[in-house]
C-alpha positions in Angstrom: 73.0 -1.3 -100.8 72.9 -0.7 -104.5 69.8 1.5 -104.1 71.6 3.6 -101.4 74.7 3.9 -103.6 72.5 5.1 -106.6 70.8 7.6 -104.3 74.1 9.0 -103.1 75.4 9.3 -106.7 72.1 11.0 -107.7 72.4 13.5 -104.9 76.1 14.2 -105.6 75.5 14.6 -109.4 72.5 16.9 -108.6 74.7 19.1 -106.4 77.4 19.2 -109.1 74.9 20.2 -111.8 73.3 22.8 -109.5 76.7 24.3 -108.6 77.6 24.7 -112.3 74.2 26.2 -113.1 74.9 29.4 -111.1 73.3 31.5 -113.8 69.7 31.4 -115.1 70.7 33.2 -118.3 73.9 34.1 -120.1 73.7 36.9 -122.6 75.7 37.2 -125.8 79.5 37.8 -125.5 80.8 41.2 -126.6 77.4 43.0 -126.2 78.6 44.9 -123.2 82.4 44.4 -123.2 84.6 42.5 -125.6 85.0 38.9 -124.3 82.4 39.5 -121.5 78.9 38.3 -121.2 76.2 39.6 -118.9 74.7 36.9 -116.7 71.5 36.6 -114.7 71.9 34.7 -111.5 69.3 32.2 -110.2 68.2 35.0 -107.7 67.6 37.5 -110.6 70.7 39.7 -110.1 73.2 40.5 -112.9 76.9 40.4 -113.3 79.5 39.7 -116.0 81.7 36.7 -116.8 84.6 36.3 -119.2 84.8 33.6 -121.9 86.4 31.1 -119.4 83.4 31.5 -117.1 85.3 33.5 -114.6 83.2 36.2 -112.8 84.6 39.7 -113.6 81.6 41.6 -112.2 79.8 40.0 -109.3 76.2 39.1 -109.9 74.9 41.5 -107.3 73.2 44.2 -109.4 69.6 44.7 -110.3 70.7 46.3 -113.5 73.8 46.8 -115.6 73.8 49.2 -118.5 76.2 49.2 -121.4 79.6 51.0 -121.3 78.4 54.4 -122.5 79.5 56.8 -119.8 82.8 58.7 -120.0 83.4 57.8 -123.7 82.5 54.1 -123.1 84.8 53.6 -120.2 82.1 53.3 -117.5 78.8 51.5 -117.1 76.0 52.5 -114.9 74.9 49.8 -112.4 71.9 49.7 -110.1 72.0 47.9 -106.7 69.2 45.6 -105.6 68.1 48.4 -103.2 67.8 50.8 -106.1 70.9 53.0 -105.8 73.2 53.7 -108.7 76.9 53.4 -109.1 79.4 52.8 -112.0 81.9 50.1 -113.0 84.9 50.4 -115.2 86.0 48.1 -118.0 88.0 46.0 -115.5 84.8 45.2 -113.6 85.8 47.4 -110.7 83.1 49.5 -109.0 84.6 53.0 -109.3 81.5 54.8 -108.1 79.8 53.0 -105.2 76.1 52.3 -105.7 75.1 55.0 -103.2 73.2 57.5 -105.4 69.6 57.8 -106.5 70.7 59.4 -109.7 74.0 59.9 -111.6 74.1 62.4 -114.5 76.3 62.5 -117.5 79.9 63.6 -117.3 81.0 67.0 -118.5 77.4 68.4 -118.3 78.2 70.5 -115.1 81.9 70.9 -115.7 84.8 69.1 -117.4 85.1 65.6 -116.0 82.3 66.1 -113.5 78.9 64.4 -113.2 75.9 65.5 -111.0 74.8 63.0 -108.4 71.7 62.9 -106.3 71.9 61.3 -102.8 69.3 59.0 -101.5 68.0 61.9 -99.3 67.6 64.1 -102.4 70.6 66.4 -102.1 73.1 67.0 -104.9 76.8 66.9 -105.4 79.4 66.3 -108.1 81.8 63.4 -108.7 84.8 63.0 -110.9 85.4 60.0 -113.2 87.2 58.2 -110.4 84.2 58.3 -108.2 85.5 60.9 -105.9 83.0 63.4 -104.6 84.5 66.7 -105.7 81.4 68.5 -104.3 79.8 66.6 -101.4 76.1 65.9 -102.0 75.0 68.6 -99.5 73.1 71.0 -101.8 69.4 71.1 -102.8 70.5 72.5 -106.3 73.7 73.0 -108.2 74.0 75.1 -111.3 76.5 74.6 -114.2 79.9 76.2 -114.0 79.9 79.2 -116.3 82.2 82.0 -117.4 79.7 84.7 -116.6 80.4 84.0 -112.9 84.2 83.5 -113.4 83.9 79.7 -113.7 81.8 79.3 -110.6 78.5 77.4 -110.1 75.5 78.6 -108.2 74.4 76.4 -105.3 71.4 76.3 -103.2 71.7 75.1 -99.6 69.2 72.8 -98.0 67.8 75.8 -96.1 67.1 77.7 -99.3 70.0 80.2 -99.4 72.4 80.6 -102.3 76.2 80.9 -102.9 78.9 79.9 -105.4 81.4 77.1 -105.5 84.5 76.5 -107.7 85.3 73.3 -109.6 87.1 71.9 -106.6 84.0 72.2 -104.4 85.3 75.2 -102.4 82.5 77.6 -101.3 83.8 80.8 -102.8 80.7 82.7 -101.8 79.1 81.0 -98.8 75.5 80.0 -99.4 73.9 82.4 -97.0 72.3 84.8 -99.5 68.8 85.1 -100.9 68.4 84.6 -104.7 67.4 88.3 -104.9 70.8 89.3 -103.3 72.6 87.0 -105.7 70.8 88.3 -108.8 71.6 91.9 -107.8 75.1 90.8 -106.7 74.5 92.2 -103.2 76.9 89.7 -101.5 80.4 89.9 -100.4 83.1 87.4 -101.5 84.4 85.3 -98.7 88.2 84.9 -98.8 89.4 81.4 -98.0 
């Protein structure tokens, strides 16, 4: 009877220790976010905990970068299937991990970042994760004043047009690059 009781106690204590050892490794606090530490789960995924041990970012990511995007307000994350997204300083996923690439903000327009879908098409997102320009284009140029603040886009069939910063197709992408370069297109009123 005593042996059975000891065996039960051993099993229960093993379960308690195992449940407290949810993380294989806990990194230094403050390295990524003040009062947060990155953790590596027993399955090899990463998340973040606060000083009390409460999970603030679920340990579901293959990779979590430091908060360097959008002036330190966002961090790039990579899902276990290889797609990228972003989390904010509250631990909320503001850009779902649905993209094969996410560029820097403001490179293509104020407050916008270039994204590449898993099928290889491009779009633009804002800092809240909203797709301002759906990822439907094979190429997107930068917004510039030469073209009145418009950006050149290339459709998946290889034709060109222009979009505004709200994602509206101002000049439908139905023209060859030669027509665009020589400005032999007509502006489509919307």
